[in-house]
C-alpha positions in Angstrom: -75.3 9.1 -64.2 -78.8 10.2 -65.5 -79.1 13.4 -67.6 -82.4 15.2 -67.4 -83.3 16.1 -71.0 -86.8 17.2 -70.1 -88.3 17.0 -66.5 -92.0 17.1 -67.4 -94.5 19.2 -65.3 -92.8 18.2 -62.0 -90.1 15.7 -61.3 -88.4 15.3 -57.9 -86.1 12.9 -56.1 -87.9 11.1 -53.2 -87.2 8.4 -50.7 -89.2 7.6 -47.5 -88.6 11.1 -46.1 -87.7 12.6 -42.8 -90.0 11.0 -40.2 -89.6 11.7 -36.5 -88.6 15.4 -36.8 -92.1 17.0 -36.6 -91.3 18.4 -33.1 -88.5 20.4 -34.8 -90.8 21.7 -37.5 -89.4 19.5 -40.2 -92.1 17.9 -42.4 -91.8 14.1 -43.1 -91.9 14.6 -46.9 -90.9 11.5 -49.0 -92.8 9.7 -51.8 -96.4 10.8 -52.0 -97.6 7.3 -53.0 -95.4 5.2 -50.7 -96.9 2.0 -51.9 -95.9 2.5 -55.5 -92.5 3.8 -54.5 -91.7 0.8 -52.4 -92.8 -1.6 -55.2 -90.6 0.2 -57.8 -87.5 -0.4 -55.6 -88.4 -4.0 -54.9 -88.7 -4.7 -58.6 -85.1 -3.8 -59.2 -83.7 -5.4 -56.0 -83.2 -2.2 -54.1 -83.9 -1.6 -50.4 -87.4 -0.1 -50.2 -86.0 3.2 -49.0 -83.6 3.8 -51.9 -84.1 7.2 -53.5 -86.1 7.3 -56.8 -87.6 9.9 -59.1 -91.3 10.9 -58.6 -92.9 12.1 -61.9 -96.1 14.2 -61.8 -98.2 13.8 -65.1 -95.2 12.1 -66.7 -93.8 14.0 -69.7 -90.1 13.5 -68.8 -87.2 12.4 -71.0 -84.0 11.1 -69.4 -80.7 9.9 -70.9 -78.7 7.2 -69.1 -75.0 7.6 -69.4 -74.4 4.0 -68.1 -76.4 0.9 -68.4 -79.0 0.3 -65.6 -82.0 -1.7 -64.6 -85.1 0.4 -64.0 -88.8 -0.1 -63.0 -91.7 2.3 -63.3 -94.7 2.0 -61.0 -97.7 4.2 -59.9 -99.7 6.0 -62.5 -99.4 3.8 -65.7 -97.4 6.1 -67.9 -96.5 5.2 -71.5 -92.8 4.2 -71.4 -90.3 4.1 -74.2 -86.6 3.2 -74.2 -84.8 4.3 -77.3 -88.1 4.5 -79.0 -89.3 1.0 -78.1 -92.4 0.6 -75.9 -92.1 -1.1 -72.5 -94.6 -1.9 -69.9 -94.7 -0.5 -66.4 -94.6 -2.5 -63.1 -91.8 -4.6 -64.5 -88.0 -4.4 -64.5 -86.4 -3.2 -67.8 -82.8 -2.9 -68.9 -81.5 0.4 -70.2 -78.3 0.4 -72.3 -75.7 3.1 -71.8 -76.6 6.2 -73.9 -80.2 5.2 -74.1 -83.1 7.7 -74.0 -86.0 6.9 -71.7 -89.2 8.8 -72.4 -92.4 9.0 -70.3 -95.8 9.9 -71.8 -98.8 11.2 -69.9 -100.7 8.7 -67.8 -104.3 8.0 -68.7 -105.2 7.6 -65.0 -103.5 8.5 -61.8 -101.1 11.4 -61.3 -97.7 10.2 -59.9 -95.3 7.6 -61.4 -92.1 6.4 -59.8 -88.8 5.5 -61.5 -86.5 3.3 -59.5 -83.0 2.6 -60.7 -81.0 -0.4 -59.4 -78.5 1.1 -56.9 -80.7 4.1 -56.2 -80.4 7.8 -57.0 -77.3 9.1 -55.0 -77.9 12.8 -54.6 -76.7 14.4 -51.3 -78.7 13.7 -48.2 -80.2 16.6 -46.2 -81.2 15.7 -42.6 -80.9 12.0 -43.4 -83.0 12.0 -46.5 -82.6 12.7 -50.3 -86.3 13.8 -50.6 -87.3 17.1 -52.2 -89.7 18.9 -49.8 -91.7 21.5 -51.7 -93.0 23.2 -48.6 -89.8 23.7 -46.6 -87.3 23.7 -49.5 -85.2 20.9 -47.9 -83.5 18.5 -50.2 -82.6 18.8 -53.9 -84.6 21.3 -56.0 -87.2 19.9 -58.5 -85.4 18.5 -61.5 -84.6 20.8 -64.5 -83.3 20.2 -68.0 -79.6 19.7 -67.9 -79.5 18.3 -64.4 -77.3 15.2 -63.8 -78.3 12.6 -61.2 -75.6 10.3 -59.8 -76.5 6.7 -59.3 -75.5 4.4 -56.4 -73.8 1.1 -56.8 -75.6 -2.2 -57.2 -72.9 -4.1 -55.3 -74.3 -6.3 -52.6 -77.9 -6.0 -53.8 -80.1 -9.1 -54.2 -81.1 -10.6 -57.5 -84.0 -9.2 -59.6 -86.4 -12.0 -58.9 -89.8 -10.7 -60.3 -90.7 -10.4 -64.0 -93.8 -8.3 -63.5 -96.0 -7.1 -60.6 -99.5 -6.7 -62.1 -101.3 -3.6 -60.7 -105.0 -3.2 -60.4 -106.5 -0.4 -62.5 -106.9 3.0 -60.8 -110.6 3.6 -60.0 -112.3 6.5 -61.8 -114.0 7.6 -58.5 -111.9 6.4 -55.6 -113.5 5.8 -52.2 -111.3 6.9 -49.4 -111.9 5.5 -45.9 -111.6 7.8 -43.0 -111.7 7.9 -39.2 -113.6 10.8 -37.7 -111.8 13.3 -35.5 -109.9 14.5 -33.7 -112.0 17.7 -34.1 -115.2 16.3 -35.7 -117.1 17.9 -32.7 -116.4 21.3 -34.3 -118.8 20.4 -37.1 -122.5 19.9 -37.4 -124.0 16.4 -37.9 -125.2 17.6 -41.3 -121.6 18.4 -42.2 -120.4 15.0 -41.3 -123.2 13.4 -43.2 -122.4 15.5 -46.3 -118.7 14.5 -46.1 -119.5 10.8 -46.3 -122.5 10.9 -48.7 -121.6 13.3 -51.5 -119.0 13.6 -54.2 -116.1 16.0 -53.9 -114.0 17.2 -56.8 -110.2 17.7 -56.8 -109.2 21.3 -57.3 -106.4 22.3 -59.8 -104.7 24.0 -56.8 -103.7 20.7 -55.3 -100.1 19.7 -54.9 -97.7 17.5 -52.8 -98.7 19.6 -49.7 -102.4 18.7 -50.0 -105.3 17.8 -52.2 -107.8 20.7 -52.2 -111.4 19.7 -52.7 -114.5 21.4 -54.0 -118.0 20.4 -53.0 -120.5 20.9 -50.1 -118.9 23.1 -47.5 -118.5 21.6 -44.0 -120.4 23.8 -41.6 -119.0 24.3 -38.1 -121.0 23.7 -35.0 -118.9 26.1 -33.0 -117.1 29.4 -33.5 -113.7 30.5 -32.3 -110.1 29.8 -33.1 -108.3 26.6 -32.6 -104.7 26.6 -31.2 -102.0 25.1 -33.5 -101.9 21.3 -33.3 -99.7 18.6 -34.7 -100.8 17.4 -38.2 -100.3 13.9 -39.7 -100.4 12.8 -43.3 -103.9 12.0 -44.4 -105.5 14.7 -42.2 -108.7 16.4 -43.6 -108.2 19.9 -42.4 -111.1 22.4 -42.9 -110.2 26.1 -43.4 -112.9 28.8 -43.0 -114.2 28.2 -46.6 -115.5 24.8 -45.4 -113.7 23.0 -48.2 -111.5 20.1 -46.9 -107.9 19.6 -47.7 -106.2 16.2 -47.6 -102.7 16.6 -46.3 -100.1 14.7 -48.3 -96.3 14.2 -47.9 -95.2 17.8 -47.8 -97.8 19.0 -45.3 -96.9 21.4 -42.5 -96.2 19.9 -39.1 -98.8 22.0 -37.3 -102.0 23.7 -38.3 -104.6 26.0 -36.7 -107.8 24.8 -38.5 -109.8 21.8 -37.2 -109.3 18.4 -38.6 -112.6 16.7 -39.2 -111.2 13.2 -40.1 -108.0 11.4 -41.0 -107.6 8.9 -43.8 -106.8 5.3 -42.9 -103.2 4.6 -43.7 -104.0 2.4 -46.7 -106.0 5.2 -48.3 -103.1 7.7 -48.4 -101.5 6.3 -51.6 -104.9 6.5 -53.4 -105.3 10.1 -52.3 -101.8 10.8 -53.7 -102.9 9.6 -57.2 -106.0 12.0 -57.3 -105.8 14.3 -60.3 -107.4 17.7 -60.9 -111.1 17.4 -61.9 -111.4 13.9 -60.5 -114.3 13.0 -58.2 -113.7 11.3 -54.8 -115.9 9.8 -52.1 -115.3 9.3 -48.3 -116.5 6.5 -46.2 -116.1 5.7 -42.5 
């Protein structure tokens, strides 16, 4: 059992989400940075889809009421166990009764805490993920919450001491594929998207990364009927400022999508923090 002493700015339980239900209006949700999430589970010998805790800007304090093996990945957050500093991207043992504290990451936004055996909150529609848009799954963590843990019986050995992670770039370059509605925009708009800096807005969240920069001008007027949306879509509302859809994005949308991130760029988008600059490349 884990007791939440302090959740930090935002802490949620996440797994790999609820894929395959978009036709029912159910968002996929799940870990925003799936790459870091999977790595955290592998480091403690869990299946990659075991539920873990996603921390936004760190700041959490957790008390473990039984001993456990943990790993923290994603944004490199300062980590202390009973006051002793530990590194991230490596398995660490937590004694029963120990206090685990997370500082604020110097780069990146989201960190992942995996516990051997997984977090065993109740499933909703086949997933333990918190979906901030639909409200499905457990609510965001609050002080005084208790998280049950699964059993480590039958899991493989912890076989890796450390998994070095490259530093997070100050100005990430996200690769995109134009379309499906790039024909709704002028050639100048597409050139601006791939040649100028955009800045992450403070209004960003797990639904989407809102960007400030040169507005993307439409080449045609009119309204677009609602269409299916995928993670990584760059949807452009009437303001002309693109929004990168993340894990909790709606299943449909009525504004044109000028481009879609390549799959490998989505984890980098999930680590963008307010005020940070970003570039796009085809």
